[in-house]
C-alpha positions as CSV (number, residue, x, y, z in Angstrom):
1,X,-0.5,-11.6,-5.6
2,X,-4.4,-12.4,-6.3
3,X,-6.8,-9.6,-5.7
4,X,-10.5,-10.9,-5.2
5,X,-13.6,-8.6,-5.0
6,X,-16.8,-9.0,-4.2
7,X,-19.0,-6.0,-5.9
8,X,-23.0,-5.7,-5.8
9,X,-25.5,-2.3,-6.5
10,X,-24.4,-1.5,-2.9
11,X,-20.9,-1.0,-2.8
12,X,-20.3,-0.1,-6.5
13,X,-18.4,3.5,-5.0
14,X,-16.6,1.8,-2.6
15,X,-15.3,-0.8,-5.5
16,X,-14.4,2.2,-8.0
17,X,-12.0,3.5,-5.2
18,X,-10.4,0.3,-4.4
19,X,-9.9,-0.2,-8.1
20,X,-8.6,3.6,-8.5
21,X,-6.1,3.1,-6.2
22,X,-4.7,0.6,-8.5
23,X,-4.5,2.2,-11.7
24,X,-0.9,3.9,-11.2
25,X,1.6,1.1,-11.9
26,X,3.7,2.6,-9.0
27,X,1.1,1.8,-6.2
28,X,1.0,-1.8,-7.7
29,X,5.2,-2.6,-7.3
30,X,4.5,-1.1,-3.7
31,X,2.1,-3.4,-3.1
32,X,4.3,-6.6,-4.7
33,X,7.3,-5.5,-2.3
34,X,5.0,-5.3,0.9
35,X,4.1,-8.7,-0.3
36,X,7.3,-9.9,-0.3
37,X,8.6,-8.1,2.6
38,X,5.9,-7.5,5.4
39,X,5.9,-5.6,8.1
40,X,8.7,-2.7,7.0
41,X,8.0,0.9,8.2
42,X,7.7,3.3,5.7
43,X,11.7,4.1,5.7
44,X,12.1,0.8,4.5
45,X,9.7,1.0,1.7
46,X,10.9,4.5,0.5
47,X,14.2,3.2,0.1
48,X,13.0,0.6,-2.4
49,X,11.0,2.9,-3.9
50,X,13.6,5.4,-4.4
51,X,16.3,2.7,-5.4
52,X,13.4,1.8,-8.3
53,X,12.6,5.4,-9.2
54,X,9.1,4.6,-8.3
55,X,9.2,7.9,-6.1
56,X,11.7,10.5,-4.8
57,X,9.9,12.1,-2.0
58,X,9.5,10.3,0.8
59,X,6.0,12.6,1.2
60,X,4.5,10.9,-1.9
61,X,5.9,7.6,-0.8
62,X,3.8,8.2,2.1
63,X,1.1,9.5,0.6
64,X,1.0,6.4,-1.5
65,X,1.4,4.2,1.4
66,X,-2.1,6.4,3.3
67,X,-4.1,6.3,0.5
68,X,-3.2,2.3,0.3
69,X,-4.2,2.1,3.4
70,X,-7.4,4.0,2.8
71,X,-8.7,1.9,0.4
72,X,-8.2,-1.5,2.3
73,X,-5.2,-3.0,0.4
74,X,-2.9,-2.5,3.8
75,X,-2.8,-2.3,7.7
76,X,-0.8,-0.1,9.5
77,X,0.2,-1.3,12.6
78,X,2.1,0.0,15.7
79,X,5.3,-2.7,16.0
80,X,6.4,-2.3,19.4
81,X,9.8,-4.4,18.7
82,X,10.6,-1.9,15.8
83,X,9.0,0.7,17.4
84,X,7.9,1.8,14.2
85,X,4.7,2.0,12.2
86,X,5.0,-0.8,9.8
87,X,2.7,-1.7,6.7
88,X,1.1,-5.3,5.5
89,X,-1.1,-6.3,2.9
90,X,-4.8,-6.5,4.0
91,X,-5.9,-8.4,1.2
């Protein structure tokens, strides 16, 4: 995965917030998993997180996914075929 950022005087606060989400190794591992497995629902992502001892509680996985979505690393979309919300990389 390659991440590029355009940082200017006008977006330093947003850039710091975005990079703050990457200071957590667990978040990076989730991003790498989602990069290789796009369009997965939260249940499948949590199974990966639980099996790899990233997050034991579903709520913790959900919080991490929401933070990564809010900071612009993930898209959260509704998949009609699965009838679920799925996540995919935005970057």
